[in-house]
C-alpha positions as CSV (number, residue, x, y, z in Angstrom):
1,G,0.0,0.0,0.0
2,K,0.8,3.6,0.4
3,I,3.0,3.2,3.5
4,F,5.0,0.4,1.9
5,N,5.7,2.6,-1.2
6,I,7.0,5.5,1.0
7,I,9.3,3.1,2.8
8,Q,10.5,1.7,-0.5
9,L,11.5,5.2,-1.6
10,Q,13.5,5.7,1.7
11,K,15.2,2.4,1.2
12,K,16.2,3.3,-2.4
13,Q,17.8,6.5,-1.0
14,Q,19.7,4.2,1.5
15,L,18.2,6.1,4.5
16,L,17.1,2.9,6.1
17,R,17.1,-0.9,5.8
18,F,13.8,-2.8,6.1
19,F,12.3,-6.2,5.5
20,K,8.7,-7.0,4.8
21,T,7.6,-10.1,6.7
22,T,4.4,-12.0,7.0
23,S,4.7,-13.3,10.5
24,M,6.0,-12.3,13.9
25,E,8.4,-15.3,13.8
26,E,9.8,-14.2,10.5
27,A,10.3,-10.7,11.8
28,I,12.2,-11.8,14.9
29,K,14.3,-14.2,12.9
30,F,15.3,-11.4,10.5
31,A,16.0,-9.0,13.4
32,Y,18.5,-11.5,14.9
33,Q,20.0,-12.3,11.6
34,Y,20.6,-8.8,10.3
35,T,21.2,-6.6,13.4
36,P,24.8,-6.6,14.4
37,K,25.6,-7.0,18.1
38,G,25.3,-3.7,19.9
39,Q,23.0,-2.2,17.3
40,I,19.3,-1.4,17.5
41,C,16.5,-2.9,15.4
42,L,13.1,-1.3,15.4
43,L,10.3,-3.7,14.8
44,S,7.2,-1.8,13.8
45,C,4.1,-2.8,11.9
46,A,3.7,-0.7,8.8
47,S,-0.1,-0.9,9.1
48,P,-2.7,-2.0,11.6
49,S,-2.4,-5.6,12.8
50,Y,-5.9,-6.1,14.0
51,S,-6.5,-9.0,11.7
52,L,-3.4,-10.9,13.0
53,W,-3.9,-10.7,16.8
54,K,-7.0,-10.1,18.9
55,N,-5.2,-7.6,21.2
56,F,-1.9,-6.1,22.2
57,E,-1.4,-8.8,24.8
58,E,-1.6,-11.6,22.3
59,K,0.8,-9.8,20.0
60,G,3.2,-9.2,22.9
61,N,3.1,-12.8,24.0
62,E,3.9,-14.0,20.5
63,F,6.8,-11.4,20.3
64,Q,8.2,-12.7,23.6
65,K,7.9,-16.4,22.5
66,Y,10.0,-15.8,19.4
67,V,12.5,-13.6,21.1
68,K,13.2,-16.4,23.6
69,K,13.3,-18.9,20.7
70,Y,15.9,-17.0,18.7
71,A,17.9,-15.2,21.4
């Protein structure tokens, strides 16, 4: 969508590095794979995620599950 296109433009200008994923697990896996030790990775949905999780608690629990798995 529109947000993705804006981010793509920023990427082309080499202002940021991003990955499009389709699951929390994939996002966490990429974060660990591509973020050098001592650096920061911002995980942020580019659009609402209401269709993926019923609430913020469920989303947080899934996040914690995969951080523990890949840490």
